[in-house]
SETOR-237293 format. One line per 4 residues: number of its first residue (from 1); their letters; for each residue x, y, z of N, C-alpha, C. Coordinates in Angstrom, 2 decimals, m for minus. Example, Ala and Ser with C-alpha at 12.3 -4.5 7.8 and 13.67 -1.06 7.14 Angstrom:
// residues 2
1 = AS = 13.19/m5.69/7.80/12.30/m4.50/7.80/13.20/m3.30/7.80 ~ 12.85/m2.25/7.08/13.67/m1.06/7.14/12.90/0.03/7.87
This chain:
// residues 272
1 = XXXX = 35.72/114.59/131.53/36.68/115.41/131.21/37.21/115.83/130.15 ~ 37.29/117.31/130.01/37.70/117.20/128.36/38.80/117.51/128.21 ~ 39.14/116.96/126.60/40.98/116.71/126.37/41.21/118.38/126.15 ~ 42.78/118.28/125.88/43.60/119.62/125.93/43.34/120.06/124.47
5 = XXXX = 43.67/121.06/124.45/43.77/121.60/122.73/44.87/120.91/122.02 ~ 45.96/120.15/122.62/46.87/119.82/122.16/46.45/118.04/121.57 ~ 45.86/117.54/122.63/45.17/115.91/122.53/44.35/116.00/121.39 ~ 43.49/117.18/120.99/42.08/117.13/120.01/43.13/117.87/118.93
9 = XXXX = 44.12/118.26/119.16/44.72/118.99/117.69/45.01/117.88/117.25 ~ 46.12/117.02/118.07/47.06/115.34/116.81/45.72/114.52/116.95 ~ 44.62/114.44/117.74/43.66/113.15/117.20/43.29/113.59/115.75 ~ 43.04/115.14/115.17/42.35/115.05/114.03/43.60/115.13/112.77
13 = XXXX = 44.78/114.85/113.60/45.69/114.39/112.37/45.76/113.14/111.78 ~ 46.39/112.50/110.38/45.72/111.54/110.18/47.28/111.20/109.13 ~ 47.49/109.96/108.74/48.83/109.58/107.65/49.02/110.66/106.54 ~ 47.60/111.10/106.01/47.47/112.42/104.77/48.06/113.82/105.47
17 = XXXX = 48.02/114.05/106.30/48.55/115.42/107.17/49.63/115.82/106.35 ~ 49.52/117.05/106.31/50.73/117.85/105.45/51.54/118.59/106.45 ~ 52.82/118.05/106.77/53.67/119.26/107.67/54.76/119.67/106.69 ~ 54.90/121.13/107.24/55.14/122.00/106.55/57.01/122.24/107.28
21 = XXXX = 58.29/121.87/106.99/59.41/122.50/107.81/59.23/123.81/107.59 ~ 59.19/124.53/108.85/58.62/126.18/108.79/60.66/126.68/109.24 ~ 61.12/125.96/110.05/61.97/126.69/110.71/63.36/125.66/111.13 ~ 64.56/126.22/110.92/65.67/125.22/111.32/66.59/126.26/112.30
25 = XXXX = 66.86/126.05/113.46/67.43/126.67/114.17/68.94/126.18/114.76 ~ 69.83/126.24/114.42/70.88/125.76/114.81/71.58/125.76/116.37 ~ 71.72/124.85/117.01/72.09/125.09/118.02/73.50/125.41/118.48 ~ 73.79/126.42/119.21/75.16/127.15/119.37/75.77/126.24/120.12
29 = XXXX = 76.43/125.00/120.35/76.79/124.62/121.70/76.96/123.14/121.00 ~ 77.80/122.19/121.68/78.15/120.82/121.26/77.36/120.33/122.03 ~ 76.67/119.47/121.03/75.17/118.90/121.33/75.27/117.04/121.80 ~ 76.27/116.71/121.02/76.24/115.01/121.17/75.51/114.04/120.40
33 = XXXX = 74.96/113.47/121.34/73.51/112.46/120.92/72.45/113.20/121.70 ~ 72.07/113.68/120.86/70.23/114.22/121.86/69.50/112.93/121.89 ~ 69.03/112.74/123.16/67.65/112.19/123.03/66.43/112.69/123.65 ~ 66.01/113.56/124.53/65.00/114.00/124.40/64.75/115.70/124.83
37 = XXXX = 63.60/116.07/124.43/62.79/117.47/124.72/61.94/117.78/125.62 ~ 61.99/118.93/126.44/60.52/119.19/127.00/60.85/120.79/127.12 ~ 59.50/121.31/126.95/58.80/122.70/126.35/58.60/123.40/128.30 ~ 59.87/124.04/128.40/59.35/124.83/129.75/59.23/126.35/129.67
41 = XXXX = 57.87/126.80/129.28/58.07/128.52/128.54/59.02/128.58/127.32 ~ 59.73/129.61/127.67/60.69/129.96/126.60/61.82/129.32/126.41 ~ 61.77/128.45/127.70/63.12/127.66/127.52/62.90/126.15/127.17 ~ 63.67/125.64/126.30/63.35/124.11/125.93/65.03/123.26/126.72
45 = XXXX = 64.60/122.70/127.04/65.55/121.18/128.20/65.80/120.32/126.99 ~ 66.69/120.15/126.71/67.27/118.92/125.95/68.52/117.55/126.91 ~ 68.12/116.68/126.63/69.11/115.36/127.04/69.86/115.07/125.89 ~ 71.06/114.93/126.62/71.74/114.56/125.46/73.07/113.37/126.10
49 = XXXX = 73.43/112.38/125.18/74.59/111.58/125.94/75.72/111.73/125.22 ~ 76.95/111.63/125.76/78.29/112.05/125.66/79.14/110.56/125.62 ~ 78.92/110.28/124.79/80.19/108.72/125.06/81.62/108.81/124.96 ~ 82.37/108.61/125.98/83.40/108.64/125.82/84.38/107.48/126.03
53 = XXXX = 83.73/106.33/126.25/84.28/104.96/125.69/82.88/104.01/126.40 ~ 82.71/103.41/124.83/81.39/102.46/125.01/81.80/101.75/125.60 ~ 80.79/100.44/126.42/79.87/101.07/126.67/79.56/102.02/127.98 ~ 80.58/101.90/128.97/80.48/102.04/130.43/81.11/103.76/130.64
57 = XXXX = 81.61/104.49/129.71/82.25/105.87/130.40/81.54/106.65/129.62 ~ 81.01/107.68/129.87/80.20/108.87/129.46/79.83/110.17/130.17 ~ 78.93/111.01/129.48/78.60/112.04/130.61/77.30/112.06/129.99 ~ 76.41/112.20/131.14/74.72/112.85/131.13/74.35/113.83/130.85
61 = XXXX = 73.90/114.82/129.82/73.57/116.31/129.99/72.80/116.54/129.55 ~ 72.54/117.90/130.46/70.89/118.21/130.16/70.86/119.69/130.29 ~ 70.67/120.01/128.99/71.15/121.53/128.27/69.76/121.96/128.59 ~ 69.80/123.52/129.07/68.72/124.34/129.17/69.25/125.15/128.26
65 = XXXX = 68.08/125.73/127.04/68.84/126.52/126.14/67.48/127.76/125.89 ~ 67.46/128.77/125.02/66.28/129.39/124.47/66.18/129.18/123.30 ~ 64.52/129.79/122.50/64.16/129.05/121.55/65.15/129.80/120.10 ~ 66.38/130.35/120.88/67.09/130.85/119.11/68.36/129.95/119.47
69 = XXXX = 68.71/128.64/120.21/69.51/127.88/120.48/70.88/128.30/120.68 ~ 70.64/129.09/122.16/71.61/129.49/122.76/71.70/128.61/124.05 ~ 72.85/128.55/124.75/72.91/127.48/125.69/72.63/128.45/126.63 ~ 71.87/128.08/127.83/71.85/129.04/129.34/72.62/128.40/130.23
73 = XXXX = 72.52/126.43/130.57/72.79/125.92/131.43/73.43/124.72/130.88 ~ 74.51/124.02/131.35/74.89/122.51/131.13/74.83/122.01/132.15 ~ 73.41/120.71/132.54/73.49/120.17/133.82/73.84/118.80/133.59 ~ 75.09/118.06/134.81/75.41/116.97/134.59/74.56/115.99/135.20
77 = XXXX = 74.24/114.85/134.73/73.19/113.86/135.53/73.73/112.45/135.21 ~ 73.85/111.32/136.14/74.02/110.29/136.32/75.57/109.86/137.15 ~ 75.60/108.67/137.22/76.97/108.15/138.00/77.77/106.95/137.67 ~ 78.81/107.09/137.38/79.11/105.84/137.00/78.92/105.54/135.56
81 = XXXX = 78.79/103.86/135.43/78.16/104.04/134.53/76.64/104.18/133.67 ~ 76.10/104.69/134.80/74.53/105.03/134.28/74.83/106.57/133.99 ~ 74.68/106.83/132.68/75.25/107.94/131.99/74.38/108.63/130.88 ~ 73.52/107.98/130.80/72.45/107.86/129.09/71.21/108.58/130.19
85 = XXXX = 71.30/109.97/129.59/69.97/110.49/129.79/68.92/110.03/128.55 ~ 67.29/109.96/129.05/66.73/109.84/127.84/65.87/110.86/127.92 ~ 64.59/110.40/127.23/62.90/111.14/126.86/62.82/111.61/128.62 ~ 62.31/113.34/128.60/62.31/113.61/129.92/60.50/114.08/129.64
89 = XXXX = 60.21/114.74/130.64/59.36/115.48/130.97/59.14/116.23/132.10 ~ 58.33/117.42/131.66/57.99/118.72/132.49/56.68/118.16/133.32 ~ 56.45/118.27/134.78/55.15/118.56/135.07/54.84/119.85/135.70 ~ 55.24/120.79/135.43/54.53/122.02/136.09/55.49/122.69/137.02
93 = XXXX = 56.33/121.94/137.58/57.39/122.18/138.95/58.44/121.88/137.80 ~ 58.67/120.15/138.15/59.98/119.74/137.81/60.25/119.07/136.61 ~ 61.10/119.10/136.03/61.71/118.05/135.02/62.06/116.76/135.64 ~ 61.42/115.77/134.93/61.77/114.19/135.19/62.19/113.50/134.27
97 = XXXX = 63.42/113.07/134.82/64.54/112.70/134.00/65.39/111.19/133.86 ~ 65.23/110.57/133.36/65.92/109.16/133.88/67.38/109.32/133.12 ~ 68.57/108.24/133.59/69.87/108.54/133.28/70.23/106.66/133.57 ~ 70.12/105.88/132.57/70.72/104.80/132.46/72.00/104.39/131.93
101 = XXXX = 72.39/103.15/132.30/73.29/102.50/131.59/72.80/102.39/129.99 ~ 74.33/102.15/129.38/73.94/102.34/127.75/73.89/100.83/127.24 ~ 72.77/100.18/127.83/72.53/99.04/127.48/70.80/98.25/128.24 ~ 70.53/97.74/127.25/68.97/96.95/127.95/69.38/95.85/129.18
105 = XXXX = 68.34/96.16/129.44/68.15/95.02/130.81/69.62/95.55/132.19 ~ 69.75/96.81/132.32/70.48/97.21/132.83/70.12/97.85/134.02 ~ 70.44/99.50/134.34/69.89/99.76/135.75/69.61/101.25/135.43 ~ 68.98/102.33/135.93/68.96/103.78/135.73/68.26/104.11/137.16
109 = XXXX = 68.69/105.66/136.91/68.37/106.40/138.24/67.14/107.52/137.46 ~ 66.15/107.82/138.60/65.46/108.57/138.22/65.40/110.06/138.83 ~ 65.79/110.97/138.17/66.08/112.40/138.39/64.67/113.01/138.67 ~ 64.76/114.43/139.37/63.92/116.11/139.21/64.94/116.59/138.85
113 = XXXX = 64.73/118.03/138.33/65.71/118.92/137.90/64.50/120.26/138.28 ~ 65.18/120.92/139.58/64.38/122.37/138.88/64.84/123.10/137.58 ~ 63.37/123.71/136.98/64.21/124.04/135.40/64.78/125.66/136.27 ~ 64.22/126.25/137.31/64.71/127.39/137.61/65.87/127.72/138.06
117 = XXXX = 66.20/127.01/139.13/67.63/126.83/139.64/68.32/125.68/139.49 ~ 67.90/124.50/138.74/68.77/123.58/137.88/69.08/122.36/139.14 ~ 68.49/123.19/140.34/68.85/122.10/141.39/68.59/120.35/140.71 ~ 69.16/119.40/141.42/68.84/118.23/140.68/68.75/117.35/141.99
121 = XXXX = 67.72/116.08/142.10/67.08/115.93/142.99/67.16/114.21/142.71 ~ 67.80/113.27/143.18/67.63/111.78/143.02/66.12/111.30/143.74 ~ 64.97/110.69/142.82/63.90/110.28/143.31/64.11/108.68/143.26 ~ 64.31/107.92/142.11/64.34/106.65/142.48/65.03/106.03/141.67
125 = XXXX = 65.95/104.43/141.99/66.19/103.60/141.01/65.56/102.48/140.47 ~ 65.62/102.00/139.28/65.02/101.09/138.75/66.15/99.95/138.02 ~ 65.61/98.64/138.47/66.76/97.77/138.01/66.13/96.91/136.64 ~ 66.12/97.98/135.72/66.29/98.16/134.27/66.74/99.27/133.43
129 = XXXX = 66.75/99.36/132.34/67.45/100.74/131.48/65.55/101.49/131.25 ~ 66.11/102.49/131.81/64.67/103.07/131.64/65.08/104.38/130.54 ~ 64.42/104.43/129.45/64.59/105.15/128.35/63.97/106.29/127.94 ~ 62.67/106.79/128.92/62.14/107.71/129.02/61.21/107.70/130.07
133 = XXXX = 60.74/108.88/130.76/59.37/108.78/131.69/58.29/110.00/130.98 ~ 57.37/109.99/131.95/56.73/110.91/132.11/55.63/110.82/133.01 ~ 55.39/112.20/133.80/55.02/112.63/135.24/53.15/112.43/135.03 ~ 52.39/111.62/135.35/50.96/111.73/135.09/50.52/112.86/136.05
137 = XXXX = 50.07/113.93/135.41/49.52/115.06/136.48/48.37/114.91/136.78 ~ 47.72/113.94/136.66/46.21/113.88/137.19/46.46/112.92/138.47 ~ 47.38/111.71/138.44/47.55/110.91/139.52/48.58/111.13/140.03 ~ 49.52/111.98/139.60/50.99/111.98/140.21/51.99/110.64/139.72
141 = XXXX = 51.42/109.83/139.66/52.31/108.80/138.93/53.27/108.97/138.04 ~ 54.14/108.30/137.70/55.36/108.35/136.84/55.72/106.75/135.93 ~ 55.54/107.43/134.87/55.70/106.37/133.22/56.97/106.24/133.08 ~ 57.16/105.16/132.59/58.15/104.65/131.69/58.58/103.66/130.89
145 = XXXX = 59.12/103.97/129.80/59.45/102.97/128.84/60.66/102.30/129.45 ~ 61.05/101.04/128.61/62.81/100.44/128.76/63.33/100.90/127.33 ~ 64.54/99.77/127.36/65.13/99.78/126.28/63.99/99.57/124.84 ~ 64.25/100.35/123.84/63.35/100.33/122.44/61.72/100.06/122.90
149 = XXXX = 61.26/100.59/124.37/59.93/100.90/124.70/59.07/99.60/124.51 ~ 60.09/98.25/124.62/59.52/97.11/124.68/58.58/96.80/126.02 ~ 58.91/97.62/126.96/58.12/96.97/128.30/57.98/98.41/128.68 ~ 56.74/98.52/129.33/56.02/99.70/129.97/56.00/99.71/131.33
153 = XXXX = 56.34/100.71/132.32/56.19/100.66/133.56/55.43/102.02/134.10 ~ 55.30/101.70/135.66/54.99/103.11/136.16/54.95/102.77/137.52 ~ 55.25/103.75/138.40/55.69/104.01/139.47/55.11/105.01/140.39 ~ 55.10/104.77/141.73/54.66/106.24/142.93/56.01/107.14/142.47
157 = XXXX = 56.22/108.46/142.97/57.32/109.05/142.78/58.13/108.99/143.58 ~ 58.10/107.91/144.61/59.34/107.56/145.47/59.70/105.78/144.75 ~ 58.76/105.76/143.69/59.80/104.29/143.09/59.11/102.93/143.23 ~ 57.77/103.14/144.12/57.31/101.83/144.21/56.74/101.70/142.78
161 = XXXX = 56.94/100.28/142.77/56.38/99.66/141.03/55.00/99.43/141.19 ~ 53.94/100.15/140.70/52.90/99.79/140.16/52.38/99.05/138.92 ~ 53.29/99.23/137.99/52.64/98.01/136.82/53.75/97.82/136.14 ~ 54.12/96.72/135.36/54.89/96.26/134.16/54.29/95.44/133.12
165 = XXXX = 54.28/95.91/131.99/53.32/95.56/130.99/54.31/95.62/129.35 ~ 53.85/94.53/128.97/54.77/94.38/127.50/54.14/95.50/126.80 ~ 54.79/96.03/125.65/54.22/97.06/124.72/53.45/96.38/124.00 ~ 52.06/96.36/124.03/51.20/95.62/122.61/51.69/96.57/120.95
169 = XXXX = 52.30/97.66/121.12/52.74/98.25/119.52/54.24/97.70/119.32 ~ 53.92/97.25/117.89/55.58/96.96/117.71/55.79/97.55/116.28 ~ 54.72/98.80/116.08/54.98/99.80/115.42/56.11/100.99/115.35 ~ 56.35/101.41/116.84/57.72/102.23/117.02/57.98/101.96/118.45
173 = XXXX = 59.52/102.45/118.42/60.32/102.42/119.68/60.01/103.52/120.09 ~ 59.58/104.12/121.02/59.23/105.32/121.63/60.40/105.63/121.76 ~ 61.19/106.91/121.90/62.14/107.41/122.11/61.91/108.84/122.95 ~ 60.75/109.57/123.34/60.57/110.66/123.57/59.11/110.83/124.24
177 = XXXX = 58.64/111.03/125.13/57.31/111.44/125.47/57.24/112.33/126.36 ~ 55.92/112.75/125.94/55.16/114.05/127.38/54.04/114.04/127.26 ~ 53.50/114.17/128.74/52.01/114.45/129.01/51.39/115.11/128.34 ~ 49.99/114.80/128.00/48.87/115.88/127.74/47.49/115.21/128.27
181 = XXXX = 46.87/116.57/129.00/45.60/116.24/129.65/44.70/116.08/128.28 ~ 43.72/114.86/129.53/43.78/114.36/130.61/44.51/113.19/130.71 ~ 45.38/112.57/131.34/45.70/111.29/131.46/46.58/110.44/130.31 ~ 47.11/111.35/129.34/47.72/111.02/128.40/49.09/110.93/127.82
185 = XXXX = 49.75/110.43/127.61/51.21/110.89/126.49/51.46/111.01/125.24 ~ 51.81/112.08/124.67/52.07/111.71/123.31/53.70/111.75/123.08 ~ 53.60/110.19/122.28/55.40/109.79/122.21/55.82/109.96/120.64 ~ 56.83/109.88/120.42/57.66/109.90/119.10/58.75/109.10/118.91
189 = XXXX = 58.89/108.73/117.89/59.94/107.40/117.80/60.23/107.22/116.20 ~ 60.88/105.38/116.27/61.08/105.49/114.93/61.07/104.07/115.29 ~ 61.26/103.24/113.88/61.41/101.73/113.68/62.53/101.75/112.33 ~ 63.87/101.02/113.01/64.29/100.53/111.55/64.24/99.11/110.89
193 = XXXX = 64.20/99.24/109.62/63.39/97.99/108.73/64.77/98.12/107.72 ~ 64.85/97.18/107.84/65.77/96.37/106.61/65.07/96.95/105.00 ~ 66.14/97.34/104.16/65.50/97.75/102.73/66.17/96.98/101.98 ~ 66.20/97.27/100.57/66.79/96.69/99.31/68.14/96.89/99.74
197 = XXXX = 69.13/95.55/98.82/70.70/96.20/98.66/71.30/96.17/99.78 ~ 70.98/95.63/101.02/71.32/95.86/102.52/71.52/97.27/102.98 ~ 70.45/98.08/102.43/69.95/99.23/102.95/68.69/99.29/103.94 ~ 68.97/100.22/104.99/67.61/100.26/106.16/67.09/101.37/105.74
201 = XXXX = 65.93/101.46/106.65/64.81/102.76/106.61/64.34/102.92/107.72 ~ 63.89/104.15/108.00/63.71/104.49/109.68/62.23/104.83/109.10 ~ 61.63/104.15/109.81/60.27/104.19/109.52/59.52/105.12/111.09 ~ 59.35/106.62/110.81/58.65/107.61/112.21/57.64/107.87/112.31
205 = XXXX = 57.16/108.11/113.54/55.71/108.29/114.07/55.78/108.99/115.40 ~ 54.31/109.11/115.64/53.89/109.69/116.49/53.09/108.94/117.22 ~ 52.19/108.54/118.53/51.32/108.26/118.86/50.87/108.85/120.39 ~ 49.67/108.81/120.83/48.59/109.00/121.81/48.63/107.97/122.47
209 = XXXX = 48.65/107.81/123.89/48.55/106.72/124.48/47.71/107.25/125.53 ~ 46.68/106.00/126.64/46.00/106.77/127.63/47.22/106.06/128.68 ~ 47.44/106.69/129.88/48.15/105.88/130.64/47.82/105.58/131.77 ~ 46.52/105.12/131.79/45.53/104.58/132.69/45.87/102.64/132.07
213 = XXXX = 45.94/102.57/130.59/45.61/101.42/130.10/46.87/101.07/129.36 ~ 47.84/102.01/129.01/49.13/102.03/127.79/48.34/101.51/126.40 ~ 46.80/102.02/126.30/45.93/101.83/124.78/46.54/102.79/124.00 ~ 46.85/102.44/122.85/47.24/103.48/121.61/45.58/104.29/121.52
217 = XXXX = 45.35/105.61/121.62/44.35/106.05/121.04/44.39/106.64/119.77 ~ 45.78/107.12/119.24/45.78/107.79/118.22/47.49/107.22/117.67 ~ 47.51/107.06/116.28/48.88/106.86/115.78/49.54/107.25/114.45 ~ 49.90/107.95/114.16/50.40/108.29/112.45/51.49/107.89/112.46
221 = XXXX = 52.03/107.96/111.19/53.28/107.82/110.40/53.81/108.77/110.43 ~ 55.30/109.21/110.32/55.38/111.04/110.15/56.76/110.80/109.13 ~ 56.52/110.85/107.99/57.38/110.36/106.90/58.50/111.87/106.20 ~ 58.65/112.09/107.38/59.55/113.76/106.63/61.52/113.08/107.62
225 = XXXX = 61.97/114.02/106.65/63.41/113.55/107.19/64.32/114.65/107.31 ~ 65.47/114.63/108.11/66.34/115.44/108.19/66.78/116.32/106.84 ~ 66.75/117.38/106.38/67.56/117.83/105.18/68.94/117.69/105.52 ~ 69.58/117.91/106.46/70.83/117.69/106.93/71.59/116.02/106.76
229 = XXXX = 70.82/115.40/106.79/71.39/114.10/107.26/70.62/112.78/106.80 ~ 69.17/112.66/106.91/68.19/111.83/106.26/67.56/111.04/107.48 ~ 67.77/111.47/108.92/67.81/110.70/109.54/66.18/111.04/109.84 ~ 65.15/110.41/109.83/63.81/110.69/110.43/63.35/111.50/111.50
233 = XXXX = 62.70/112.77/111.07/62.60/113.85/111.99/62.10/113.33/113.53 ~ 61.55/112.34/113.58/61.58/111.76/114.86/62.14/110.93/115.66 ~ 63.24/110.81/115.08/64.18/109.66/115.36/64.89/110.04/117.13 ~ 64.73/111.14/117.59/65.11/111.43/118.79/64.16/112.39/119.25
237 = XXXX = 64.40/113.63/120.08/63.99/114.54/120.62/62.49/114.73/120.02 ~ 61.48/114.96/120.52/60.24/115.27/119.96/59.65/116.33/121.01 ~ 59.10/117.36/120.37/57.78/118.01/121.39/56.59/118.40/120.51 ~ 55.83/118.46/121.06/54.29/118.93/120.42/53.44/120.08/121.30
241 = XXXX = 53.42/121.18/120.53/52.89/122.04/121.24/51.86/122.63/119.79 ~ 50.38/123.50/120.67/50.03/123.75/120.05/49.14/124.99/120.16 ~ 49.10/125.92/118.94/48.51/127.55/119.25/47.47/127.44/118.31 ~ 46.52/128.74/118.43/45.15/128.88/118.55/45.17/128.25/116.57
245 = XXXX = 45.72/128.46/115.81/45.60/128.31/114.24/46.80/126.77/114.15 ~ 47.37/126.48/114.78/48.64/125.34/114.22/48.69/124.28/115.07 ~ 49.36/123.40/115.04/50.14/122.27/115.53/51.36/122.11/115.03 ~ 52.38/122.40/116.20/53.77/122.45/116.04/54.77/121.28/116.56
249 = XXXX = 55.38/120.85/115.89/56.19/119.49/116.07/57.89/120.00/116.29 ~ 58.58/120.17/117.26/59.60/120.39/117.83/60.59/119.15/117.59 ~ 61.62/118.91/116.62/62.51/117.98/116.60/63.92/118.26/116.55 ~ 64.71/117.24/117.17/66.23/117.25/116.58/66.91/116.00/116.42
253 = XXXX = 66.89/115.82/115.51/66.87/114.58/114.82/68.59/113.94/114.65 ~ 69.24/115.42/114.34/70.61/114.63/114.29/71.47/115.18/115.30 ~ 72.62/114.72/115.60/73.82/114.35/116.06/74.65/115.51/116.05 ~ 75.53/115.67/117.32/76.40/117.13/116.78/77.53/117.08/116.82
257 = XXXX = 78.11/116.15/115.50/78.78/115.92/114.84/79.59/116.17/113.80 ~ 80.69/116.70/113.54/80.87/117.12/112.19/80.97/116.17/110.75 ~ 80.40/116.36/109.75/80.31/117.83/109.35/78.94/118.43/109.53 ~ 78.35/117.79/110.51/76.90/118.45/110.22/76.54/118.89/111.74
261 = XXXX = 76.03/120.14/112.81/75.21/119.96/113.92/74.28/119.57/114.18 ~ 73.64/119.87/115.36/72.33/120.07/115.70/71.37/121.05/115.55 ~ 70.25/120.74/114.94/69.74/121.77/115.02/68.13/121.23/115.26 ~ 67.41/122.67/115.59/65.91/122.43/115.95/65.34/122.36/114.64
265 = XXXX = 64.57/121.50/114.44/63.57/121.50/113.05/61.90/121.39/113.09 ~ 61.43/122.45/113.22/60.49/122.68/113.44/59.15/122.99/112.14 ~ 58.14/121.81/112.46/57.12/121.27/111.35/55.79/121.65/112.14 ~ 55.40/122.19/110.90/53.56/122.91/111.55/52.46/122.30/110.60
269 = XXXX = 51.66/122.26/111.14/50.49/122.08/110.07/49.17/122.63/110.83 ~ 48.18/123.05/109.97/47.25/124.19/110.31/46.12/122.90/111.09 ~ 45.47/123.45/111.94/44.67/122.96/112.64/43.21/122.54/111.93 ~ 42.65/121.50/111.92/41.68/121.08/111.42/40.50/121.42/112.25
């Protein structure tokens, strides 16, 4: 089965690939702490967590916006102490979104959202913090990552657990993943490492995984940082798309707090 153009384009990148920040799009609404991005035609859906009183009180948001950064809809997700939405995925019909308590080893609710009507449907519940999900369009299974992506799960669409295994990679904590044909997922994330003189450093990167085995097929570091805050570009929301000539990465690494707001930061590299 032939891989998608996006899969092949990503597999052609390496640690020396040069990416150019080609566009910065300010988001024209309060964005709080962005978590994940999914591309649905000309719309972008972004999850975000608004913390009111940590760790038990907050509001989970799913923002629908156009590519110019204008808000179209603010969809509220979660219940009670489960208000932290994570990485999301679009399966061609619905958005799949997990909403968890803001702590590890807790609980989560997996929803689907209709990207046209914004109707929210609860699909199943999990006794763990689920930080991101992807719908496998080949099998229909739902794949998820725990807090820090240390555990990788798969379920049926109704929540019957099919697998649970430790993440073999210690390079990245996956923050946001999306499906790419055939039977794979592209993930972005960071690992925070200690630096000299009590400083820290965010190592960012991207990875392609086989959803059948969770084996890493290709991964690269991403040594680019927000020009506004110095957060690594793959810190939270990431989405990749390809054109006939370019591979494009859409990121939103900064929180929507003064003195800086969130912006979409768009990187491109020519196809090889």
